C-alpha atoms as an extended CHARMM CRD file, in Angstrom:
* protein
*
       166  EXT
         1         1  UNK       CA            -16.3650000000       40.1330000000      -40.0000000000  PROA      1               0.0000000000
         2         2  UNK       CA            -19.2970000000       37.9020000000      -39.0260000000  PROA      2               0.0000000000
         3         3  UNK       CA            -19.3470000000       36.6170000000      -35.4350000000  PROA      3               0.0000000000
         4         4  UNK       CA            -21.0220000000       33.2440000000      -34.9040000000  PROA      4               0.0000000000
         5         5  UNK       CA            -21.3830000000       30.7320000000      -32.0820000000  PROA      5               0.0000000000
         6         6  UNK       CA            -19.2860000000       31.6490000000      -29.0860000000  PROA      6               0.0000000000
         7         7  UNK       CA            -16.8020000000       34.1140000000      -30.5720000000  PROA      7               0.0000000000
         8         8  UNK       CA            -14.1230000000       32.9990000000      -28.1170000000  PROA      8               0.0000000000
         9         9  UNK       CA            -14.1650000000       29.5500000000      -29.7300000000  PROA      9               0.0000000000
        10        10  UNK       CA            -14.9000000000       29.9830000000      -33.4150000000  PROA      10              0.0000000000
        11        11  UNK       CA            -15.6080000000       32.8220000000      -35.8560000000  PROA      11              0.0000000000
        12        12  UNK       CA            -15.4610000000       33.7160000000      -39.5210000000  PROA      12              0.0000000000
        13        13  UNK       CA            -12.4640000000       35.8100000000      -40.5270000000  PROA      13              0.0000000000
        14        14  UNK       CA            -11.9930000000       36.9910000000      -44.1100000000  PROA      14              0.0000000000
        15        15  UNK       CA            -14.4330000000       34.3600000000      -45.3690000000  PROA      15              0.0000000000
        16        16  UNK       CA            -12.9900000000       31.3530000000      -43.5530000000  PROA      16              0.0000000000
        17        17  UNK       CA            -13.6040000000       29.6910000000      -40.2210000000  PROA      17              0.0000000000
        18        18  UNK       CA            -10.9650000000       30.3470000000      -37.5920000000  PROA      18              0.0000000000
        19        19  UNK       CA            -10.7820000000       28.6800000000      -34.1740000000  PROA      19              0.0000000000
        20        20  UNK       CA             -9.2170000000       29.4880000000      -30.8180000000  PROA      20              0.0000000000
        21        21  UNK       CA             -7.0380000000       27.3060000000      -28.6120000000  PROA      21              0.0000000000
        22        22  UNK       CA            -10.0970000000       26.5720000000      -26.4670000000  PROA      22              0.0000000000
        23        23  UNK       CA            -11.8510000000       25.1720000000      -29.5520000000  PROA      23              0.0000000000
        24        24  UNK       CA             -8.7640000000       23.0940000000      -30.3950000000  PROA      24              0.0000000000
        25        25  UNK       CA             -8.7110000000       21.7380000000      -26.8300000000  PROA      25              0.0000000000
        26        26  UNK       CA            -12.3770000000       20.7150000000      -27.1960000000  PROA      26              0.0000000000
        27        27  UNK       CA            -11.7220000000       19.0520000000      -30.5540000000  PROA      27              0.0000000000
        28        28  UNK       CA             -8.6720000000       17.1010000000      -29.4160000000  PROA      28              0.0000000000
        29        29  UNK       CA             -9.3980000000       16.6210000000      -25.7490000000  PROA      29              0.0000000000
        30        30  UNK       CA             -5.9340000000       17.9880000000      -25.0070000000  PROA      30              0.0000000000
        31        31  UNK       CA             -5.2250000000       20.2730000000      -22.0950000000  PROA      31              0.0000000000
        32        32  UNK       CA             -4.7940000000       23.9660000000      -22.8770000000  PROA      32              0.0000000000
        33        33  UNK       CA             -1.1060000000       23.6070000000      -21.9400000000  PROA      33              0.0000000000
        34        34  UNK       CA             -0.6940000000       20.8510000000      -24.5490000000  PROA      34              0.0000000000
        35        35  UNK       CA             -2.3010000000       22.9940000000      -27.2390000000  PROA      35              0.0000000000
        36        36  UNK       CA              0.0680000000       25.8280000000      -26.3180000000  PROA      36              0.0000000000
        37        37  UNK       CA              3.0380000000       23.4330000000      -26.4680000000  PROA      37              0.0000000000
        38        38  UNK       CA              2.0080000000       22.1920000000      -29.9200000000  PROA      38              0.0000000000
        39        39  UNK       CA              2.0490000000       25.7770000000      -31.1420000000  PROA      39              0.0000000000
        40        40  UNK       CA              5.3040000000       26.8350000000      -29.4680000000  PROA      40              0.0000000000
        41        41  UNK       CA              7.1610000000       23.7080000000      -30.6250000000  PROA      41              0.0000000000
        42        42  UNK       CA              5.8360000000       23.7650000000      -34.1860000000  PROA      42              0.0000000000
        43        43  UNK       CA              9.2670000000       24.6710000000      -35.5780000000  PROA      43              0.0000000000
        44        44  UNK       CA             10.7080000000       21.3990000000      -34.2730000000  PROA      44              0.0000000000
        45        45  UNK       CA              8.1080000000       19.2270000000      -35.9790000000  PROA      45              0.0000000000
        46        46  UNK       CA              7.9940000000       17.9140000000      -39.5340000000  PROA      46              0.0000000000
        47        47  UNK       CA              5.7340000000       20.0750000000      -41.6940000000  PROA      47              0.0000000000
        48        48  UNK       CA              2.7900000000       17.6550000000      -41.7030000000  PROA      48              0.0000000000
        49        49  UNK       CA              2.8210000000       17.5190000000      -37.8710000000  PROA      49              0.0000000000
        50        50  UNK       CA              3.2870000000       21.2470000000      -37.4560000000  PROA      50              0.0000000000
        51        51  UNK       CA              0.5950000000       23.2010000000      -35.6420000000  PROA      51              0.0000000000
        52        52  UNK       CA             -0.8610000000       25.9130000000      -37.9200000000  PROA      52              0.0000000000
        53        53  UNK       CA              0.1950000000       29.5510000000      -37.7090000000  PROA      53              0.0000000000
        54        54  UNK       CA             -1.9770000000       32.2280000000      -36.1930000000  PROA      54              0.0000000000
        55        55  UNK       CA             -4.4160000000       33.7270000000      -38.7140000000  PROA      55              0.0000000000
        56        56  UNK       CA             -5.6040000000       36.6170000000      -36.5650000000  PROA      56              0.0000000000
        57        57  UNK       CA             -5.6280000000       37.8830000000      -33.0150000000  PROA      57              0.0000000000
        58        58  UNK       CA             -8.6860000000       39.5070000000      -31.4900000000  PROA      58              0.0000000000
        59        59  UNK       CA             -7.9630000000       41.0390000000      -28.1200000000  PROA      59              0.0000000000
        60        60  UNK       CA             -5.6260000000       38.5210000000      -26.5500000000  PROA      60              0.0000000000
        61        61  UNK       CA             -7.1460000000       35.4890000000      -28.3010000000  PROA      61              0.0000000000
        62        62  UNK       CA             -5.2730000000       33.9010000000      -31.1970000000  PROA      62              0.0000000000
        63        63  UNK       CA             -7.2490000000       32.2240000000      -33.9560000000  PROA      63              0.0000000000
        64        64  UNK       CA             -6.1010000000       29.4950000000      -36.3550000000  PROA      64              0.0000000000
        65        65  UNK       CA             -7.5440000000       28.3180000000      -39.6550000000  PROA      65              0.0000000000
        66        66  UNK       CA            -10.0400000000       25.5620000000      -38.7980000000  PROA      66              0.0000000000
        67        67  UNK       CA             -9.2170000000       23.4000000000      -41.8460000000  PROA      67              0.0000000000
        68        68  UNK       CA             -5.4990000000       23.6070000000      -41.0630000000  PROA      68              0.0000000000
        69        69  UNK       CA             -6.1570000000       22.6530000000      -37.4280000000  PROA      69              0.0000000000
        70        70  UNK       CA             -8.2880000000       19.6730000000      -38.4660000000  PROA      70              0.0000000000
        71        71  UNK       CA             -5.5890000000       18.5410000000      -40.9290000000  PROA      71              0.0000000000
        72        72  UNK       CA             -2.9430000000       18.9170000000      -38.2050000000  PROA      72              0.0000000000
        73        73  UNK       CA             -5.0140000000       16.8780000000      -35.7480000000  PROA      73              0.0000000000
        74        74  UNK       CA             -5.6650000000       14.1550000000      -38.3160000000  PROA      74              0.0000000000
        75        75  UNK       CA             -1.9320000000       13.8660000000      -39.0870000000  PROA      75              0.0000000000
        76        76  UNK       CA             -1.1030000000       13.9210000000      -35.3620000000  PROA      76              0.0000000000
        77        77  UNK       CA             -3.5410000000       11.0770000000      -34.6950000000  PROA      77              0.0000000000
        78        78  UNK       CA             -2.0340000000        8.9570000000      -37.4760000000  PROA      78              0.0000000000
        79        79  UNK       CA              1.5570000000        9.6020000000      -36.3830000000  PROA      79              0.0000000000
        80        80  UNK       CA              1.1290000000        9.4410000000      -32.6050000000  PROA      80              0.0000000000
        81        81  UNK       CA             -1.6350000000        6.8550000000      -32.7240000000  PROA      81              0.0000000000
        82        82  UNK       CA             -4.1640000000        8.5520000000      -30.4940000000  PROA      82              0.0000000000
        83        83  UNK       CA             -7.8210000000        9.1130000000      -31.1970000000  PROA      83              0.0000000000
        84        84  UNK       CA             -8.7700000000       11.6080000000      -28.5050000000  PROA      84              0.0000000000
        85        85  UNK       CA             -6.6680000000       12.8440000000      -25.6240000000  PROA      85              0.0000000000
        86        86  UNK       CA             -9.5030000000       14.1230000000      -23.4420000000  PROA      86              0.0000000000
        87        87  UNK       CA             -9.6280000000       11.4550000000      -20.7600000000  PROA      87              0.0000000000
        88        88  UNK       CA             -7.1840000000       13.2620000000      -18.5090000000  PROA      88              0.0000000000
        89        89  UNK       CA             -5.3170000000       11.4820000000      -15.7720000000  PROA      89              0.0000000000
        90        90  UNK       CA             -6.7850000000        8.3610000000      -14.2660000000  PROA      90              0.0000000000
        91        91  UNK       CA             -7.7940000000        8.8420000000      -10.6600000000  PROA      91              0.0000000000
        92        92  UNK       CA             -5.3760000000        7.3760000000       -8.1720000000  PROA      92              0.0000000000
        93        93  UNK       CA             -6.1570000000        4.4350000000       -5.9670000000  PROA      93              0.0000000000
        94        94  UNK       CA             -5.4090000000        6.4240000000       -2.8250000000  PROA      94              0.0000000000
        95        95  UNK       CA             -2.4200000000        4.1900000000       -2.1510000000  PROA      95              0.0000000000
        96        96  UNK       CA              0.3360000000        6.7020000000       -2.8120000000  PROA      96              0.0000000000
        97        97  UNK       CA              3.1920000000        5.1840000000       -4.7560000000  PROA      97              0.0000000000
        98        98  UNK       CA              2.3340000000        1.5350000000       -4.2180000000  PROA      98              0.0000000000
        99        99  UNK       CA              1.5140000000        1.3290000000       -7.9140000000  PROA      99              0.0000000000
       100       100  UNK       CA              5.0990000000        2.0500000000       -8.9610000000  PROA      100             0.0000000000
       101       101  UNK       CA              6.7150000000        5.0320000000      -10.5730000000  PROA      101             0.0000000000
       102       102  UNK       CA              9.7270000000        7.1280000000       -9.6140000000  PROA      102             0.0000000000
       103       103  UNK       CA              8.4080000000        7.8000000000       -6.0990000000  PROA      103             0.0000000000
       104       104  UNK       CA              8.1320000000        4.0760000000       -5.4240000000  PROA      104             0.0000000000
       105       105  UNK       CA             11.8310000000        3.5800000000       -6.0920000000  PROA      105             0.0000000000
       106       106  UNK       CA             12.7220000000        6.1930000000       -3.4780000000  PROA      106             0.0000000000
       107       107  UNK       CA             10.2560000000        4.6610000000       -0.9930000000  PROA      107             0.0000000000
       108       108  UNK       CA             11.7390000000        1.1900000000       -1.5720000000  PROA      108             0.0000000000
       109       109  UNK       CA             15.2080000000        2.5190000000       -0.7040000000  PROA      109             0.0000000000
       110       110  UNK       CA             13.8620000000        4.1280000000        2.4820000000  PROA      110             0.0000000000
       111       111  UNK       CA             12.0750000000        0.9020000000        3.4700000000  PROA      111             0.0000000000
       112       112  UNK       CA             15.3000000000       -1.0640000000        2.8810000000  PROA      112             0.0000000000
       113       113  UNK       CA             17.2420000000        1.3320000000        5.1460000000  PROA      113             0.0000000000
       114       114  UNK       CA             14.5900000000        1.0710000000        7.8710000000  PROA      114             0.0000000000
       115       115  UNK       CA             14.3930000000       -2.7250000000        7.5380000000  PROA      115             0.0000000000
       116       116  UNK       CA             18.1620000000       -2.9820000000        7.8890000000  PROA      116             0.0000000000
       117       117  UNK       CA             17.9910000000       -1.0000000000       11.1650000000  PROA      117             0.0000000000
       118       118  UNK       CA             15.1150000000       -3.1670000000       12.4440000000  PROA      118             0.0000000000
       119       119  UNK       CA             17.0470000000       -6.3650000000       11.7120000000  PROA      119             0.0000000000
       120       120  UNK       CA             20.2030000000       -5.0420000000       13.4170000000  PROA      120             0.0000000000
       121       121  UNK       CA             18.3190000000       -3.7920000000       16.4820000000  PROA      121             0.0000000000
       122       122  UNK       CA             15.9170000000       -6.7270000000       16.7310000000  PROA      122             0.0000000000
       123       123  UNK       CA             12.7220000000       -4.7350000000       16.2530000000  PROA      123             0.0000000000
       124       124  UNK       CA             11.0700000000       -1.3320000000       16.1530000000  PROA      124             0.0000000000
       125       125  UNK       CA             11.6490000000        1.4690000000       18.6180000000  PROA      125             0.0000000000
       126       126  UNK       CA             10.1540000000        4.8450000000       19.2740000000  PROA      126             0.0000000000
       127       127  UNK       CA             11.6970000000        7.7590000000       17.3260000000  PROA      127             0.0000000000
       128       128  UNK       CA             13.2660000000        5.6250000000       14.5910000000  PROA      128             0.0000000000
       129       129  UNK       CA             11.5650000000        7.5220000000       11.7500000000  PROA      129             0.0000000000
       130       130  UNK       CA             12.6600000000       10.9210000000       13.0950000000  PROA      130             0.0000000000
       131       131  UNK       CA             16.2230000000        9.6580000000       13.5120000000  PROA      131             0.0000000000
       132       132  UNK       CA             16.3110000000        8.3180000000        9.9440000000  PROA      132             0.0000000000
       133       133  UNK       CA             14.9210000000       11.6230000000        8.6360000000  PROA      133             0.0000000000
       134       134  UNK       CA             17.7060000000       13.5420000000       10.3890000000  PROA      134             0.0000000000
       135       135  UNK       CA             20.3650000000       11.0880000000        9.2770000000  PROA      135             0.0000000000
       136       136  UNK       CA             19.2990000000       10.5880000000        5.6580000000  PROA      136             0.0000000000
       137       137  UNK       CA             17.2510000000       13.7220000000        4.9400000000  PROA      137             0.0000000000
       138       138  UNK       CA             13.6850000000       13.9030000000        3.7730000000  PROA      138             0.0000000000
       139       139  UNK       CA             10.4080000000       14.4220000000        5.5370000000  PROA      139             0.0000000000
       140       140  UNK       CA              9.7250000000       12.7440000000        8.8530000000  PROA      140             0.0000000000
       141       141  UNK       CA              6.2670000000       11.7100000000        7.6240000000  PROA      141             0.0000000000
       142       142  UNK       CA              7.8080000000        9.9310000000        4.6280000000  PROA      142             0.0000000000
       143       143  UNK       CA             10.1500000000        8.0780000000        6.9570000000  PROA      143             0.0000000000
       144       144  UNK       CA              7.2150000000        7.1740000000        9.2290000000  PROA      144             0.0000000000
       145       145  UNK       CA              5.5130000000        5.5080000000        6.2630000000  PROA      145             0.0000000000
       146       146  UNK       CA              8.7470000000        3.7450000000        5.2910000000  PROA      146             0.0000000000
       147       147  UNK       CA              9.2980000000        2.5180000000        8.8590000000  PROA      147             0.0000000000
       148       148  UNK       CA              5.6800000000        1.3000000000        9.0730000000  PROA      148             0.0000000000
       149       149  UNK       CA              6.1560000000       -0.6740000000        5.8580000000  PROA      149             0.0000000000
       150       150  UNK       CA              9.4990000000       -2.0200000000        7.1070000000  PROA      150             0.0000000000
       151       151  UNK       CA              7.9480000000       -3.0450000000       10.4570000000  PROA      151             0.0000000000
       152       152  UNK       CA              5.2450000000       -5.0070000000        8.6180000000  PROA      152             0.0000000000
       153       153  UNK       CA              7.9120000000       -6.7940000000        6.5810000000  PROA      153             0.0000000000
       154       154  UNK       CA             10.0730000000       -7.3840000000        9.6730000000  PROA      154             0.0000000000
       155       155  UNK       CA              7.1580000000       -8.8390000000       11.6580000000  PROA      155             0.0000000000
       156       156  UNK       CA              6.2140000000      -11.0600000000        8.7180000000  PROA      156             0.0000000000
       157       157  UNK       CA              9.8250000000      -12.3320000000        8.5850000000  PROA      157             0.0000000000
       158       158  UNK       CA              9.7580000000      -12.9970000000       12.3400000000  PROA      158             0.0000000000
       159       159  UNK       CA              6.4900000000      -14.9220000000       12.0550000000  PROA      159             0.0000000000
       160       160  UNK       CA              7.8590000000      -17.0000000000        9.1740000000  PROA      160             0.0000000000
       161       161  UNK       CA             11.0860000000      -17.6840000000       11.1000000000  PROA      161             0.0000000000
       162       162  UNK       CA              9.0350000000      -18.7740000000       14.1240000000  PROA      162             0.0000000000
       163       163  UNK       CA              6.8970000000      -21.0960000000       11.9920000000  PROA      163             0.0000000000
       164       164  UNK       CA              9.9950000000      -22.6300000000       10.3740000000  PROA      164             0.0000000000
       165       165  UNK       CA             11.6290000000      -23.4320000000       13.7280000000  PROA      165             0.0000000000
       166       166  UNK       CA              8.4930000000      -25.1630000000       15.1120000000  PROA      166             0.0000000000
């Protein structure tokens, strides 16, 4: 066995190059968890999209045939339509769920509940968020944000109603 480069990434085994999951992650830009998932779910994939089998294990590190890995990645790119995964998640805008997503739907329902209370009672009052948290469940801080958003909407409606009556 000849050890070359960083042996945790790539080495020669029985005359052929073998690579570790860390090397595969560098090649593809995928997270280590994605590389692990590709391997564990290989039985569910068509043969051309199947992650290669382990060639050898040294210590606790599994190594895969480099040519087979490169062929797998090439087929994966063609089928899935990606060139390189490595960009990771885009940084958030610091605005919580204002951009949409499943959390936004829940927030919209909370804002609607709070807005309904504000309309019935004629405006905001102290302790409303805590009361809604007890009544509907959830975190008080989440209800505080929902009430704040509802108050802004309520005040905007009141301003528009005042402008329309003038």
